N, C-alpha and C positions, 0 to 999 in steps of 0.2 A: 850473518845477511843483515847489509840496513833494511828496516820493514819500510823506511820511512823513504826509500828511492824508489816504491811501486808506486805507478801511477794511480789514483785516489778512484779512478774510472773503475777498478780492478777488486777494490773493495766494494764498489756499490754490486759488479757483478756477483761475490761471493755473497754479499748478504743475500740476494735475489733467489741464488741460487740453495744459500741456506734454508729460505723462506718457502721456497718449491719443495722442497725435501719434507719440512715436518707437515705442509700442506698433505703433501702425500700420503703421508704414515698416517695421521689423524682421517687422511677420508677412508684409506683402507680399514682402516680400525671400526670407523662407525659402520665402517658395507659389513664388514663379516660378523658384526653384533648386530645388523638388522638383518641378515639370513640366519643367523642363529635363532634369534628371537621368534624369526618366522616359520620354522619349520620345526621350531619345539610345540608352537602355536596349532600348528596343520597336525604332528606327531602324535604329541603327545606322549603316552605311556611307551609306543613303540619308539622316538627317539630314544627314551632313558635306555631301553631296553637292548638297541641296537650301541646306545654308546659305551654299555657295559663289559662288549667285549672290542671295542674299537677303538680307536681314535678320533679324537673331537673332528678333525679332518677328515678322515674316513667315512666316519658317519653321517656330514653332513655332505660330501661327494655321492652316499649310497644314498641317499633321503632324493638328493637333485635329482639322481638319475632315474629313480623308480618315480619322480613326477609327471619327469619328461618322458617315459617311455607308458605313463596310464594316458599323456594328453593324445598320442597316436591312437590309443584303441579306442575300437567303437563299440560299446557293450550291446548286446544282442535281448529281446526277451524269450523265455524257455516256452515250449511248446505246451500247449497244455498237458498232452501225454508223458512228456520227458519229465514236465513236472511233477503230475502224481505219481511217477516211476520213483524219483529219488527223494520224494516223502514217504515214499512206502519205506525202500531203504533206513529211511532216518527211523522210522518206529520201530524195525525189525530189529536195528541195532541198540534201541535205546528198552527194547523188552529184552535183550541178548546180555543185557549189562549184569544182572543176577547172577548168571552162569559162567559170564566169561569176563570181566570188569576190563581188566586190560586190555585187552578182545576186541571188547567192545569201543575202548576210549579212541586204540588207532583207528579203526573202521571208519570212528565219526571224522577223525582229522581228515583223512582220504577221502571222506565224503564230501568236505568241506572243498576240498581241490577240485573235486570232477563237479560240484556245482559250480564254480566258479570259472570251470574251464568252459566249461556249459554257457555261460554268460559270456565268456568271449577272453576271460582275461587269460593272456598267454603268458610262457615261461619264456618266451626268446631271449630276454635279456633279466637274468636274475631267476626267482622262483613269482609260481604262481600267487602265494600268498604277498611276497613283495608287494605284488600289484594292489591287491586286494587292500593292503596296507593303506593307501593313500586314499583309498573311500574311507574304512574301517580301521582305524587305526589300533583303537583303545579294544578293541576285538580282535584282532590278530596280535597285539602282546599280550594279550590275558590266553587266547590258548597258547600262545609258544612255550609266555614261562612255565604253564599249566605241564604241557609236554615234556620241557627239559626236565623239572622235578620227577614225573612221571620217571623217568628214563636213569636215575638213581635212586630213586625210593627204594626198599624193600621190607616187605611183610606188610604190617598193616599200613604204615604209610602207604605203599604202593595203593593198596587199595584208594586209599582214600585221593592221591594224587590219580589217581585215573578216575574216580568221581570229578573232581575237578574239572578233569582235559576236557571228559565226556560232558558237562554241563556248561562249558567255553566254545566248544566245537557246536553243540546245538544252536546255543545262541549264534554264532555266523550261520550256519549253514540255514536257518529259518529265514534269519535276516536276509540272506541272497537269492535263498526262493521266493520269499515274497516279495523282494524288487523283481527279482525274472519273470514273474508270472505275464500272462500276454495281459498286454494293454496299459501295464504300468509304466515304461518308458513313454508311450504315447502321450498319458495324462501327465507327468512332468510338464513335457513342453504344451501344452494345451494354456489357453490364457484362460482367466480365471473368472468365472460365471457372472455377467453381468449387475449390478447390485439389484435389489428387488426393486420396484416402480413402487416411486411414494405416494400416498395417499392423497388429493388434493386438499388442500389445506382451505376451509372455510373463510371467506370474508369478516363470518363475526369472531371476535377474539376472545380464546378461551373462557376469560373469567366473566363475558358480558352476559348478562341476563337472557333466558329463554325469551325466542320472540312470543307478543301476547296472546298469539293462537294456543301456545305451550301452558301460560300462565292460569291459573282457577280465574274464572270471571267474576265480577265482584258479586255481594247475591243484592237482587234488586231490590229497590227501595220503592216504598209507595209513596205515590204523590200526596201531596198536601197534608203533609204532616207537619209540616214544622222543623222544629229543630230535632235532631236526635235525640232518639231517647239513651238516655246515659246515666249511670248511678249520679254524676254530680252533677246533671241539669235542673234547672227549677221548673215546675209543672206548667204546664200553657195555662195562662187567662181564658175566662170564660166570658161574652157579649152579655150576660144576665147581670140585671143589677146586682149590684156590690151589697155588703151587709152593712151596717154602719153608717149610711146616708141618708140623710133627712128628705123629705117632696115638700116641697111649697105648696 
């Protein structure tokens, strides 16, 4: 086939198509890189934990799904009685750790889900912890890692893994309880308090001397004393006859 026989307009069309294709590939690559950077910054350790057991594409699709679901969930405050009951259960689990570390650790992770569910985190799409990870990614990742290690550990390692799981779950449970206390959400949306009223500034500059009334009055001087008495002043002259003069 003789390429010289092709109409030049088709060469122009071909070049334009190639440029458009290259531009589309570059844009798509930058868009994916931006999404990856955004999700890593948002989920932090939870991104790495999720990516360790799934492909990058599935990981980011999962995290995007969590974010979209979380945006539809309205959290609620906890009633004071419910908060006290959950806090009491947490304290009991902490006391039971000495007699049964593994059971206490499991109970602690279950308590986290109970508190989250009471706050309004639902599991209609994925798990409750998936939704909590949108707001507390570092704490959820730490607890899930510790729980996975506890399931594999044996002997003395099991006790240590149970201790770490209990500690991580306790941190997350206490944070969710603190956020769910009555009035917490209302405090978050209120406007900041107005700044304190500034004291009116005086017209007198700060480096100006105090007013005359505040200064010490100069000592009163006696009248008709002539010159001031000072160590360097000459003694006053008298009106009497001067010594050494002759009388005519």
